[in-house]
C-alpha angles and dihedrals in degrees: 000000000000114000088218090059093048087052089052092048089052090051089056090050093050095047095038087215131078095216094053090044091051091051091051089050093046093233137115119278090228093054092049092048091050091053093050091050091049091047091055090048092049093052095036090229136107105240103173136047105211107213127179095254104018145014120236131185131252119224089266090048091055090054092047090051093054093047091042091054090051093047096047092047091050092046092050091045089055093047090053091049096050091046092065126089105264089222095063132066104239140127138074131316112200117204126183124205133034112331104236125201095259091052091049092047092053089045091053092047094051092049090049087061098033114030091182092071118092132181133227117198124198118190119197141118119303095255092054093045092047090053093051088047091053091047092052097242087115126052095199140008130209107221138163114252138281096079125195098249093189092065105024144042118212149182115222110227092207094223119140125232109184114203131218144153128272110208145159112277088239093057115120089238092055088077090067127079092222138014116243130200097264093048092069093072090060097067140044109256137216106207137179111273095228108106095214090059093045088054091049091051094045088051089054090050090047093235139092123268090242093058094054120098096244112182097173143342133223132203103200136004111225097166142010104312092212091111091068089056096042091054090062093240094126148287115304117230112206146134120271092252089068095053116085115238090240109052118211118250115277097028135087138184126224124187120233117251126233083041117257104208124180128187131213121233136196103235133193137172111282111270090355119105095157111221143348095279093051091051089047090055092050092051091049091052094049089050092047 
């Protein structure tokens, strides 16, 4: 599968129209159409639904788009790395997850010494970030511990994220100053989707995940999660950093007691820090 054809396929997906995609690629529409037909034949799958006004993707097309984006990003990253003088520290460091202050400080310190270094940050949920780390399109991932030490190496960032429960003000637990282990069994819960975190929470509660009253799970919090609670779906378990300083009317936040504190870690594939610039960033982070 030619990387050029994957780029052309992504252009069609972006434009939702073969004519516009061909214009953006500066090639003949007939040539682009022929490439797409040959790509479908090669894979033995229909990728595109050709409508009168726009092109949409089949289920197989959606999968190829995602894989093509990863492959093209990895190919372009490799091209950039090979294009730099091997004697200098220059190139791109790609990091998935929320960029924490320690990460940004180390990035700034490295660029102060080596202006040819640049950073690419990719924010998504842990499952997506881990998949991109595994495929090689990310050098590092910022994840909450625990880390799978069989597959990954990591550097603990030693920050502290204390967890608590966001709940309606009329919830029975709202009368308490803190939420204790036995309290979690009294209410439906909205938990992180990641299994490792669920096990960590269940361990704190001295139970098993399957014995908890889980009403829903979430993968990433992009805004104030009060809407989950206000809907009556359940109480939202999260770290303090996800809870806005000014809570919306009708909801309140109570910390867990004894404290449940989780740490972030910078994670990379075991025995595989890819490239001189990524290794330099890791050394700078450890020094910082």
